[in-house]
Structure formats: C-alpha cells, structure tokens
C-alpha positions in Angstrom: -0.2 0.2 -0.2 2.7 2.4 0.7 4.7 1.5 -2.2 1.1 2.5 -4.3 0.8 6.0 -2.3 3.9 6.4 -3.7 2.9 5.8 -7.0 -0.1 8.1 -7.4 1.8 11.5 -5.3 4.8 10.9 -8.4 2.1 10.8 -10.8 -0.1 13.6 -10.2 3.0 15.8 -9.9 3.0 16.2 -6.0 5.4 16.5 -3.2 5.2 16.4 -0.1 5.7 18.9 1.9 5.0 20.5 5.9 1.5 21.9 4.4 -2.2 20.2 5.0 -2.7 18.2 1.7 -5.8 15.9 0.5 -5.4 13.8 -2.5 -8.8 12.3 -4.1 -8.2 9.8 -7.1 -11.2 8.0 -8.5 -12.4 6.0 -11.4 -15.0 6.2 -14.3 -15.8 3.6 -16.8 -19.0 4.3 -19.1 -19.9 1.9 -21.4 -23.5 2.7 -23.2 -25.5 0.3 -25.5 -27.7 2.6 -28.1 -30.2 1.4 -30.6 -30.4 3.7 -33.2 -33.6 3.8 -35.6 -34.2 7.8 -36.1 -32.0 8.6 -34.1 -31.5 12.5 -34.4 -33.7 12.6 -38.0 -36.3 10.3 -39.3 -34.9 7.0 -41.1 -34.0 8.2 -44.6 -36.0 5.9 -47.1 -34.8 2.5 -47.8 -32.9 2.9 -45.1 -32.3 0.6 -41.4 -31.5 1.7 -38.3 -28.6 0.4 -36.3 -26.7 -0.6 -32.4 -23.3 -0.2 -31.2 -21.8 0.2 -27.9 -20.1 3.8 -26.9 -17.6 3.4 -23.7 -16.0 6.7 -21.5 -13.3 5.5 -19.2 -11.8 8.6 -17.2 -9.6 8.5 -14.5 -9.5 11.6 -12.3 -6.7 13.7 -9.8 -8.1 15.9 -7.1 -5.5 17.4 -5.3 -5.6 20.1 -2.8 -2.6 22.1 -0.4 -4.5 24.7 2.0 -5.4 27.7 -0.9 -4.7 25.5 -3.7 -6.7 23.1 -5.9 -5.7 20.9 -9.1 -7.6 18.9 -10.8 -6.8 16.5 -13.9 -8.5 14.4 -15.3 -7.8 11.5 -18.1 -10.0 10.2 -20.6 -10.3 8.1 -23.0 -14.0 7.5 -25.7 -14.6 5.3 -28.0 -17.1 2.4 -29.8 -16.2 -1.4 -29.3 -14.0 -2.8 -32.2 -12.8 1.0 -33.2 -9.6 -0.9 -33.4 -8.8 -4.5 -33.2 -7.9 -6.8 -30.7 -4.0 -7.0 -31.1 -4.4 -2.9 -32.0 -0.9 -1.5 -31.1 -1.9 1.8 -30.8 -5.5 3.0 -30.2 -7.5 5.1 -32.4 -8.2 8.2 -30.3 -5.8 7.9 -27.6 -6.7 9.8 -23.9 -7.4 12.9 -24.3 -7.5 15.4 -20.9 -10.6 16.4 -20.0 -9.9 18.9 -17.5 -6.8 19.7 -16.0 -7.0 23.3 -14.1 -5.5 25.1 -10.9 -7.1 26.8 -8.8 -6.0 29.8 -6.3 -8.1 30.8 -3.6 -6.9 34.8 -2.3 -9.4 35.1 -0.1 -12.3 33.9 1.9 -14.3 35.2 -1.2 -12.2 35.6 -3.9 -10.1 33.0 -6.2 -9.4 32.5 -9.4 -9.3 28.7 -12.0 -7.0 28.6 -14.8 -6.8 25.5 -17.4 -8.7 23.3 -19.1 -12.3 23.7 -17.6 -16.3 23.0 -17.4 -18.2 26.1 -17.8 -21.2 25.4 -16.6 -23.6 27.6 -14.8 -28.1 27.2 -14.1 -29.9 24.6 -15.7 -27.0 24.6 -18.2 -29.2 25.8 -21.4 -26.3 27.9 -22.6 -22.8 27.1 -20.8 -22.9 23.6 -20.1 -21.0 20.3 -19.3 -22.3 18.3 -22.0 -22.1 14.9 -20.1 -24.4 12.8 -22.1 -21.4 12.8 -24.6 -19.3 10.8 -24.2 -16.5 12.9 -24.6 -18.4 15.5 -23.0 -17.5 19.9 -23.2 -14.4 21.4 -21.1 -13.1 24.8 -22.1 -9.7 26.1 -21.6 -10.3 28.9 -20.0 -9.5 31.8 -17.2 -12.5 32.4 -15.0 -12.6 34.9 -11.6 -15.2 34.0 -8.9 -16.7 35.9 -6.2 -18.8 34.7 -3.7 -20.5 35.5 -0.6 -23.2 33.1 1.8 -26.2 34.4 -1.0 -24.2 35.4 -4.1 -21.9 34.8 -6.9 -20.4 36.7 -9.2 -17.5 34.5 -12.4 -15.8 36.3 -14.7 -14.4 34.0 -17.9 -12.4 34.5 -20.4 -10.8 32.8 -23.5 -8.7 33.0 -26.4 -7.8 30.0 -29.2 -4.7 29.2 -31.6 -4.3 26.3 -33.4 -0.8 26.5 -32.4 2.2 27.7 -31.2 2.5 30.2 -34.4 5.0 32.9 -35.1 2.9 34.7 -37.5 -0.5 35.2 -38.7 -2.7 31.6 -38.9 -6.4 31.3 -39.5 -8.4 29.6 -36.8 -9.6 26.9 -38.3 -11.0 24.6 -35.4 -14.9 24.0 -35.0 -15.5 26.7 -32.2 -14.9 30.3 -30.8 -11.4 32.5 -31.4 -12.5 34.3 -28.0 -14.6 34.3 -25.6 -15.8 36.2 -22.6 -18.7 36.1 -19.7 -20.1 37.6 -17.0 -22.3 35.0 -14.9 -24.1 36.4 -11.6 -26.5 35.1 -9.4 -28.0 35.9 -5.9 -29.6 33.4 -4.2 -32.3 35.4 -2.1 -33.8 32.8 0.4 -34.8 29.2 0.5 -37.5 29.7 -1.5 -36.1 32.3 -4.8 -32.9 32.9 -6.4 -32.0 34.5 -9.2 -29.2 34.9 -12.0 -27.7 36.2 -15.0 -25.7 35.3 -18.2 -23.8 37.8 -20.1 -21.6 35.8 -22.4 -19.5 37.6 -25.3 -18.4 35.2 -28.3 -15.9 35.2 -31.0 -15.5 33.5 -34.4 -13.0 33.8 -36.5 -13.7 34.0 -40.9 -11.8 35.2 -43.8 -14.3 38.4 -45.7 -15.7 36.9 -49.1 -13.6 38.7 -51.4 -10.7 37.5 -49.3 -8.0 40.6 -48.7 -4.2 38.6 -48.7 -3.7 37.9 -45.1 -6.7 39.2 -43.8 -8.9 37.7 -41.0 -12.0 39.3 -39.2 -13.9 38.2 -35.8 -17.2 38.6 -35.7 -18.8 38.8 -31.3 -22.4 37.4 -30.5 -24.1 38.0 -27.8 -25.6 36.0 -25.6 -27.4 37.2 -22.6 -30.2 36.9 -20.6 -32.1 35.9 -16.5 -33.1 32.5 -15.9 -35.3 32.1 -12.2 -36.1 29.5 -9.3 -38.9 29.4 -6.7 -38.6 26.1 -4.5 -41.7 26.5 -1.8 -43.1 23.2 0.1 -44.8 21.0 -2.9 -44.1 23.0 -5.8 -40.9 24.0 -7.8 -40.6 25.9 -11.2 -37.9 28.0 -13.1 -37.7 30.7 -15.8 -35.4 32.1 -18.3 -35.2 34.1 -21.2 -32.1 34.8 -23.7 -31.5 37.3 -26.5 -29.2 37.0 -28.8 -28.0 40.0 -31.0 -24.4 41.0 -32.1 -22.8 39.7 -36.0 -21.8 36.5 -37.2 -19.3 35.8 -40.4 -20.6 39.5 -41.5 -24.5 38.8 -40.9 -26.9 40.4 -37.8 -27.9 38.5 -35.4 -31.8 38.5 -34.2 -32.9 35.7 -32.1 -34.2 34.6 -28.7 -35.2 31.8 -26.4 -37.5 31.6 -23.6 -38.9 28.1 -21.0 -41.4 28.1 -18.3 -41.3 24.9 -15.9 -44.1 23.7 -13.2 -43.5 21.1 -11.4 -45.6 19.8 -7.9 -44.9 16.8 -5.6 -47.8 14.9 -5.3 -45.7 12.5 -2.8 -42.9 12.6 -1.9 -42.4 9.7 -4.5 -44.4 11.0 -7.3 -43.6 14.0 -8.9 -45.5 15.8 -12.1 -44.0 19.3 -14.8 -45.4 20.8 -17.0 -43.7 23.1 -19.5 -43.0 24.9 -22.5 -39.9 26.4 -24.2 -39.3 28.8 -27.7 -36.5 29.4 -29.3 -37.3 31.9 -32.3 -37.0 31.1 -35.4 -36.3 32.0 -39.5 -39.3 31.0 -41.8 -38.6 29.6 -44.7 -39.6 31.4 -47.3 -37.3 34.6 -45.4 -35.1 35.9 -48.0 -32.9 38.9 -45.2 -29.4 37.5 -44.3 -30.5 38.3 -40.9 -30.0 35.4 -38.4 -33.1 35.2 -36.5 -33.0 31.6 -34.9 -31.4 31.4 -31.4 -28.6 28.6 -30.9 -28.0 27.3 -27.2 -24.4 27.7 -28.7 -22.8 25.9 -25.6 -26.2 24.6 -23.8 -26.1 20.8 -22.6 -28.9 20.2 -25.0 -29.6 17.1 -25.2 -31.0 16.8 -21.6 -33.7 19.4 -23.5 -36.9 18.9 -26.3 -36.3 15.1 -26.2 -34.1 12.8 -26.1 -34.1 11.9 -29.3 -31.5 14.2 -30.3 -33.5 15.5 -33.0 -33.1 19.9 -32.1 -30.2 21.4 -31.4 -27.9 18.4 -31.1 -25.6 19.1 -33.7 -28.3 19.8 -35.5 -31.8 22.5 -36.2 -29.6 25.7 -36.2 -30.1 28.1 -38.9 -34.0 27.0 -39.2 -37.6 27.3 -38.2 -36.7 27.4 -35.1 -38.9 24.8 -31.9 -41.8 25.2 -29.9 -41.8 22.7 -27.0 -44.7 21.7 -24.6 -44.6 19.0 -22.1 -45.2 16.9 -19.4 -43.4 15.5 -17.4 -43.6 12.1 -14.5 -41.0 11.3 -12.2 -41.6 8.6 -10.0 -38.8 7.0 -7.2 -39.3 4.5 -5.4 -36.4 2.5 -3.2 -33.5 2.0 -5.6 -35.1 2.7 -8.8 -36.6 6.0 -10.9 -38.4 6.3 -13.3 -40.0 8.9 -15.8 -41.9 9.4 -18.6 -42.2 12.5 -21.2 -44.1 13.4 -23.9 -43.3 16.6 -26.1 -45.3 18.2 -28.6 -42.8 20.1 -30.9 -44.0 22.7 -33.6 -41.7 25.4 -35.5 -41.1 28.4 -34.1 -41.7 29.8 -37.6 -43.5 29.2 -41.0 -42.4 26.5 -42.9 -43.1 27.0 -46.5 -42.2 25.1 -49.6 -40.2 25.9 -52.7 -43.9 26.6 -54.5 -45.0 28.8 -51.4 -47.2 25.9 -49.9 -47.4 26.9 -45.8 -47.6 24.1 -43.8 -48.8 23.3 -40.7 -46.9 23.7 -37.6 -46.9 21.0 -36.2 -43.7 19.0 -36.5 -43.7 15.7 -34.3 -45.0 14.3 -30.6 -41.9 12.5 -28.5 -42.3 10.1 -26.1 -39.9 9.4 -23.5 -39.7 6.7 -21.0 -36.6 6.6 -18.9 -35.5 4.5 -15.7 -32.7 4.4 -13.5 -31.5 1.8 -10.9 -28.9 2.2 -7.9 -27.6 -1.3 -8.5 -24.9 -0.8 -5.2 -22.1 1.8 -4.5 -20.5 3.2 -7.4 -22.7 1.7 -9.7 -25.3 3.0 -11.5 -28.3 1.1 -14.6 -29.9 3.4 -16.4 -32.0 3.1 -20.1 -34.5 4.6 -22.2 -36.7 3.5 -24.9 -38.2 7.0 -27.1 -40.2 7.3 -30.1 -41.3 10.2 -32.7 -44.5 10.0 -34.4 -43.1 13.0 -36.5 -45.9 14.7 -39.3 -45.2 15.9 -43.3 -44.1 18.8 -41.7 -41.0 17.3 -40.0 -40.5 15.2 -43.0 -40.1 18.4 -45.3 -37.7 20.5 -41.8 -36.0 17.0 -41.3 -35.9 14.8 -44.3 -36.8 11.3 -44.0 -39.7 8.7 -43.8 -42.5 10.3 -40.8 -44.3 7.2 -41.7 -41.4 4.6 -41.1 -41.6 3.7 -37.0 -38.6 6.0 -36.1 -37.5 4.8 -32.3 -34.6 4.6 -30.3 -33.5 2.8 -26.9 -30.5 2.8 -24.6 -29.1 1.2 -21.7 -26.0 2.5 -20.0 -23.6 1.1 -16.8 -21.4 4.1 -15.0 -19.9 2.1 -12.4 -17.0 5.0 -10.1 -15.2 3.8 -7.7 -12.3 6.1 -5.7 -9.6 3.9 -5.8 -7.1 6.3 -3.7 -7.6 8.7 -0.6 -5.1 10.6 1.1 -5.0 12.7 3.8 -1.6 14.8 5.3 
C-alpha cells in the first residue's frame, strides 16, 4: 500500500511538504448500448437502423493544499470494435478533459486557469454536455467572487491552433475568443435569480478575402434565469436574447421557457413545461440570423432525448416550440420518468412552391429508468419514439411513416480508488 501511495503521488506531480494536503483519485467506466432507428432525424427512405456500444473511461486526480486546488482528468472515448483486438495503438488515444489549478486569494475571491468545465444554472447556455461520452470543457481563465448568498463569475478564453509566429487562420470548429459574466443571488431558500452575459467571437475570412486579412465577429447571448421552490412547488423561468454579428451577418434571436413542477407525494412528481426558440421563416430572404442558438448548452437534456433539435443540428432553421409533461416516480433504488413532447415550428414552414405547411412537427415520448445497483454502480436506460409529421419530413427529410425509435442502456461504474490526507 505504501508503494501504491508513492506511485500515485509521483504520477500526480506532488511533493510531500509540511502543509496540509489532500489527494483523491477516482475512476469512471461508462459503456452505453444504443439502438438507433430514426435517432436525430427521421430514418431515410430505404435505410435501416443500427446499434453500437460506446464507452467513456476516465481517471480523475483531485488535489488540495491549503488555498490551492488542482484537478486533472484523463479520458478515452471509444466505440467497441473501432480497433482490432491486437491493436498496437488506440484509435482515439487519451485526452485531457480537465487540467486546471485554482487559487483562493481570500475567503471570497478565487481564480481558476486551464482546461475546465463551464456550467451554469440549468446548463441551457453553458453546460458540461455530460451525456456525450466526450463531454465538453474549455481552455479558460475564470475569476470568482462569492458570499453566503451571492456569486459572481468572470471568464475568458483566447484560442489558437498552435504556437505560431505569423497570423494563421484559426481552423478549429469553435470560437476564437470568449468572455462571460454570470451573477447569482439566492435571496432566500425559495427564490434564486441568475443573469448571464456571454460574448463569443468567431474568426472568418471576408468574401472576397483580401490577402492575409482575418476578421472576428462577436455575438452576445444574455438573459436571466429564475427559480422558485416552496413546499411542493418547483418552478423555473428563463429568457435569453442573442444579438451582434456572425460571419458578417446580423443576429437577432431569442429563447424563453417556463417550467412548473409539483410533488404530489414524496415519490411522485408531475411537471409542465413550454420552451420557445426563435426561428426564421423558410421563405424569409433576409440575411439576418433569427434562429436562436443554445450555443454551449447541454442540449440533450432539452427538447426530447432523441436529439432531433440543437444537438449538432437544426441551427439556422425554423426554430422550435416544445410543450411537454414530465412524470417522475422514485421508489427505493429505482427512478422512473415519462416525458411526452409536442413539437411545433416557431416560424413559418413554406415549401419552394410557396405552400405554407402546418407548424406541427411531431410528438416524441421518452421513457427512462435508473437503478442504483450498489455503491458506485448505477444502471440507466430508456426508450423513445418519434411520431413525425409531414412538416417534419420537409424540415428534416426522411420517412415519417417509418417507425422512428431509439433505445439505450448504460452502466456507470465510479469507484474511488485512492484517498490520502496529510
């Protein structure tokens, strides 16, 4: 055991000093089976669905020494069978998901630098995207001020493809620069209010492009997020606007939602919700971007688990209205949920023949379960089915008459393998 302790300390780059220190090391092994038969979009005519198993493997180091906290997370994501059994190298390799250091200057002020997760409120605009096996993190610097009831975060990032000596186009499919501020006030145990301002700059070459000239356009996303919880009532509301420019095009879009939940019993909860994401009419010839972009949100958690909307798709489209009911039941080690959604376009859907289609896109029904098998092991799964309309066919292509469904089963093993204090 002493040799194991010494090995882990050396791997974490820690030297033993006289100061108080803590080290925690844990693992995550998370394979997931999926049957995709109309997932993300209606199954195209004449095509068949498919199945696969993906897996996330993570190793987390968490170290603390008085006012210094350091985290390092290494991960590998893979699809079972993407390399031969006797492979000499892994196709995906090992990636650094998190690698940051945080210093607490005072009890109220701290700063964190490095690869880190940016996650706020319900993760509609900034989130970890934990459903995706690769998840999402940023290379950033954040500064935090907090009191008992208030918290204020500032953050920023500046990205480059490499350590260049000349101006070089930024070719990675993300922002060139980012700045944000987030404020939260927990007025009491019942009422909480946050406000987010996010500024993202994307680099592009103007058209026609002068030699070596690169430009950055900035888009702003901003708005409040409100929560109210009292007794059996649990509600939330948000309203976000988007403005600025994107690749020399003006942006004017918005997003609003309201959710109401009520605990009928300790085990059974019912909820109602509605979300509106602005879109652009199919026959709108203006260059203004009117479709809201949830940008870095954990979009899988919204608008249906089949990911038809905003999970790498449906951007710059007719927007979305999502009305849903959520039923949750928890008993012993089991958790069950049933969530039917009714989807409608937020803007006019017009064919090339100038025929205006009905705004109804379809109905999705999501059923999920979770089971706490034992300490450090959970089993989750679900089944979803999309009943698409002819309007959905026009917007997404594919065959609405085909059975479009999706099923999944995931096992998450999260053991703590090492803990040390001095």
